[in-house]
Every structure is written in structure tokens, then in C-alpha cells.
Phi, psi and omega in degrees: 000316180298323179295318179293320178295321178296315178296317180297318179294323177295319179295321178295317179299312181297316180296319178299317182290319179293329178293326178296317176298317178301321182296322182264007180295145180273345182206081187295331183287340183261007181296131177271092184291339175295317177297318180299313178298318180294323180294315178296318179298317178297321177298317180294316180299313179298320179296317177297317181296314184287319188271338189240338181272120191304312185290327177287319177299320179294324179296315178296321177296323180292321178295319179298318177297320179296320177296321178299321178292326177295325175299321177296323179291322177293328174296322177301316179296318180296322180297329178296328182268313187265347183066224181268000184304319182299328180274341181262330184240112184304333183299336180271005184300318180297317181296326183286309189271329187252302188295319180295324180293325178298312182298315182294314183292329177295316179294317181296317179296320179298320179294317178297322179295319179294325178281357178068018176289314179297322180300319180296314180298315181296317183298316181298317180292320179297318179300316178301313180296318182298314184286321186287324186251000180057047182257170178290154178297321183296313182288328177294319180296315180297317181298317181292319181295325179301328181298326190251331185233358170090171190287338180275332182263333183303320178300335178295328181295327183249020183308318182292342182264348189302320187298324185257009178290140179285169179299324180291321178293321177296319177296321178296319178300314182290317181298319179297324178293324179288331191270349185232172175238164179280154181298328180295316181282343177303318179299327179296314183287328171305312183292318182294317184281326183276339178067223181270000182267109182302326180294320178290324177300315180291323181296315177291330176299319180298316179296317183292321176297317179298316182299315182297322180287317183290332183285344178295308175293330178296320179297318180292324174300309182296321182295321185280341169284317183291316180225085183301145177279121180245344180264159175283145183225163180270120183274359181288131177262118180214133178282139172300152184265006180294142182265125184273321182232152180284317179202185182300317181296320178296319178298314182296316181290317178293321176297321178295317178297317177297321180295321179297315176300317180293320182296316179294323178295318179297314180299316180296317180297317179297318177299312184291314185290320177298319179293322181294316178299318177298321179295312181296317179302316181292315183294311183291314183294322183279319186274327182253306183302316184288316183295324184268350184081007181289336179301312180294321180294318179298313180301320179287317182294329182258013181053037175087357179295326172238134183256003179200160172277089185229188183300316180302318179292320181296313180289335174295316179293318183295326182264355182302322178299324177291323177298323177296316181298329178288345181095019181290135177300148188303326182294340182251007188300316182290320180293315178296317178301321177302312182293322176297318179294322179295322177296319182290315185280319182254266174194170184290334178295311177303315182292320179295317178295320176293321177302314179299320179295312181294321180297315180290335180272357178077020182284343178261127189278333190234138178298332177295325177297320180293318178298312182297316181296322180303320180277318188293329182275354191277073177184164180268022183286087176215163187300318181299330182297336177299310179297320181298313182291314180300314179293315184290313184288321180291335175291330177279327179213091183303330183295342182264008184300322179299315178291327178296317176292322182298320186254010182302307182292319179297322179293326175299311178300314180298318180294320177298314180299318180300315179298321182289322177301316179299319180297318178296311185294312181295317182289327177293316177295320176297334180279358176104009176271130181248000000 
């Protein structure tokens, strides 16, 4: 009975999320439901292969272990600069575990790109997406690139194709960027969620790697419901021949510089967003919650999980229906909803770090909630990403600015839905449903 209920709830969740995409679709009559079915089927097959086939699961585990070792190498680099301060002075913890990893992984990724290792991996995955879903080569290539290098770098892979991409392809490009994370920040979330336990770091690494892979076909499904393809497109998958770096040294130095910019941006965002949440919590809790007596009611109604009627509680309530669709146990709906809302309003980095804090503090009652959150937060689907994509892609191809503005909000919805579909499918399979 429990198995049937789990499966039924998963089906309701998938149907509900696809209905949201249908609701914001610009041409509901032209939706290719065969493509939608093929995309969901591909996602399920990939999930079963990665999570249940021993040798494939072992391969993903090996990659996760490799990433964990790379985190150790970035620590060696940080020790050269900070010495023992990060372990002795808590204020340096973020610089040690997060910012140093960003710089190191950016340089390492640039080297892999120059050696064409990333290109081969991206090409194989893009070919699979193109053949399975009958999509254009350009959007398949972009979707695959998003899995490994993120929303700001992936458009560079398809730069020569941008000018002639259709509105549907542009929406797919943006949605794919919203639905996945970059390989560099993956190491950060592994470290944050796993803490000091190497086994836990690798375990979360496996889930995060799986999430990023599964969300690629999910993003294309959501994108093609929202903006159906009506024009004929070229299905050939081909990498541009442009040269990004002159040599290995150039790749390492440029990658390091890019990583430094990203690390400073991450630090600034954390300072700003943490402060803004504290400000909003204080303002709403003090001015509304205290005067109306809602603070005491919230604390009592949530058994202390929330101590005031504040911003955190409001976004938790607003996102709780999505948490239910994901299959979250009732006792964790508000807490999970809060984290989903934080990812949407702020970004996944803020949400993941808060998730790690709540997990270590025992605020989440059920292990399934932790599993679902690991997958559901794994994407760049947040409001700020609309501006990042519009600005970044239009700088590469100004003629597409109109389409980028047109599909910004829809791509955000599609990326969010893709992450949630991945969370439902992966958590259901992990629960023993085949």
C-alpha cells in the first residue's frame, strides 16, 4: 500500500508540474506530447541506469570521489594563502571551504576544456538528447553544456548558432541554464552538505551529479511545453571550431581569473542576501507579527520550527504546495517550502548553505526530505538568473534580446519545474519504485 501511495503521489506531482508549464505555454495547441512523453521516459531511464545499475552507479560514485579529492587539493592551495587561520578563526571558514574551491575548480575546468575532455563528454550527451527527443543540434548542445559548465558559459559553446536560433530554441537554452548547475559549484555543495565526513561528501556528490544530468532532459520537456517548436531545425550536433585558449598556461590563468571574479561575486551575494533576509524577517516579524500576535501563533503552530510571522515563514507557506507535490512528508512541508522559496527568490547557494545548517541542526524530520531537497535545489532557477541570462546572451548576440526578454520568466518557471521533476523521479526510484 505504501508503495502504491508513493507512486500515486509521484504521478500527481509530475502531472501538476507539467500542468504549470501548460498554463504558461504560449501555444498550447502546438505542444508535442510525444516529445514530452519521450523526455520523461528518458529521464526515468537515465535515473534507473544511474541509481540502480551497479557498474554505472559505481562510475558516478567514482566521479564523486574524484571531486571530493579535488576539494582536498583546493584546500592545499588555500592553506598556502591562509595558513591555519581557517581552522582557528571561524570567520575564515567560508574562504577556506567555498571561495577557494571556486577558484581552483574554475582553473581545472578551463584546463579540461582546453584539452577537449569536456567537449567530448558534452558532445556524447548532446547527441543522446538530440536523437532521443528529435531536437535541434544547437539546443541539444546547449542543454548538455549546461550540465557541465553552467548557464553563463554554455551559451559560448553555441555562440555561432545564436543568431539563427528560433524562439523555441532560445527558450530551451535559457530553461536549460536555469535547471542545472555548473561543475565548479557542485564541489561547494558537496562540501557544505557532507561536512567533515568524506563518505557523506561523496554520497551527496553522487546525488548532485545525478540531479544535474537528469535535469537536462527535464528542462527540454518543460521548455517545449512552454514554447513549442514550430519551425524546421537542423538536428546535426557539431561543436564550434573557435579556440578558447592559446595553451595550457593560458587556460589555467584565465580560469583562475574567472574563478576569482566568481568567488568575489559569491561572497558579495551571501553577504547581501543574508543581510536582506535578516532585514525582511525583522521588519515583518516586528511590525506585523508582533503587533498582531501572529509571532506566538506561528511558533506554537509549527512546534518552534518558525519562531515568528516573518519573511522566512511567508515564503515557506507560499512554497509548501510545491513541497507537497515533490512528495515531502507533512511534518517538513514548511521548512522545505522555505528552502524552495529561498532558492527561487535569492539563489541556490544561499538555499543550499541554509539547508546544510538546518540538516545539521536536526530541523528536518525525515531523510526523504533531505533527499528531495538535494535534487530540487540543484539548479540556477532564481529571479536573478533572468537578468544574468538576458545580459550575458544578448551581449553575445544582440539580435536575440527581444526573445530573451520574452522568455525570461517562462524559462524561470521551466527551470524550476525541471528541478522538481528530477526530485520526484529520483526520490521515488530511491524509495524502491521501479
